[in-house]
N, C-alpha and C positions, 0 to 999 in steps of 0.2 A: 687530454688539456681542454676543458670547455669553454669555449668563445664565449665572449658577452652580448647581451644583445644591443649596446648603443656600438660596436664594431660595426651592426650592418644596418644602422640606419642613416639614412639620404635625408635631404632637404628635403622638406614640405611644401607644396606648394599649393597657396588656398584653389581651393574653386569656387566659381561662382554657379549657384545652382538656377535654374529656369523658370522661370514663370509661369502662369497658366497661359500666354499666348502664344512663345514657342511651345507648350507642349500639343495648343491645340494646333496650330501650324503643321505640328512634325503631326497629327491625324490626320488633319483634315487630308495633308499631301500625299502621307500614303492611302489613305480612303478614293483618296481623288484619281490618283494613279494604278491604282488598282481597279476601279470602275472603269478607267478609261480602255485598259490589256484586254478587260471583259469583253469590253462596248465590241474592240477589234474583233476578238471570237468568235462573239455570238451577232456581229453584223447588226450592230444598233445603235444608229449615228445618233439617237437621243441619249441615249447612256451614255456615248462621246462624249456629249456635248454637257452632259450633265458633269460626269468626270475633271471635265478640265474647270466647271466653273466650280466645285467644290476645291479644285488644286488652287484655282486663285485668290479662293475667298481664305486659304490656308496660306497663303502668299501675304498675302494685306495684314489677316493680323501680325504675320511677322516684321512686315514696314512699320505695324504701330509699338511693335516691342521695342525697335530702337528709339536710341536717347537724342538722335537728332533725324527724325526720318527724311528729312530734307539733303542728307547724304548719302541716302541708301546708293545712290550709281555708283559710289565709291567701289561696294562689293563687288561689282564685274571687271574691274580693273584689275585688282588681287585677289582672285577668285581660291586663290592656294593658299591663300593665308591662315583661312577658317573652315567648318564644315558647313556654318550657318554661309557663309559667302557660294563654297560651292554650290548649296544646296539651291539658291539664287540664280547662278549659275544656270545647270540642269533645269531647272524648273521653267525657267526662261525658254530653255530647249525645246524642251516637251513642249507646251505653251503653242510656240510656234509652229511644227511640226505636227501636234496636234490637230492645231485649227486646219493645215495644209492635210491632213488627214480626212478630216470630217467635210470640208470645199468641195 
């Protein structure tokens, strides 16, 4: 007895595509974090500073993507509700501890 295809279907949840600002944030965030970690290995403080600046530029692009940028602080009070919110939380930690490392 063959099963019908409609027996296996579940509700479809529409997804929202990301714009170029979020894509740029993901690229710059990864590039900045990678540059910072490589600078730690090679002991080049200037490259670590450049990595943090690239990371902060990516974060600025993420803030520009928000519909209401003045509400960005809300992401920090519920960091486990979305991946973008988690990213904001961990980027803030990385910039803070990265600045301590460079200083």
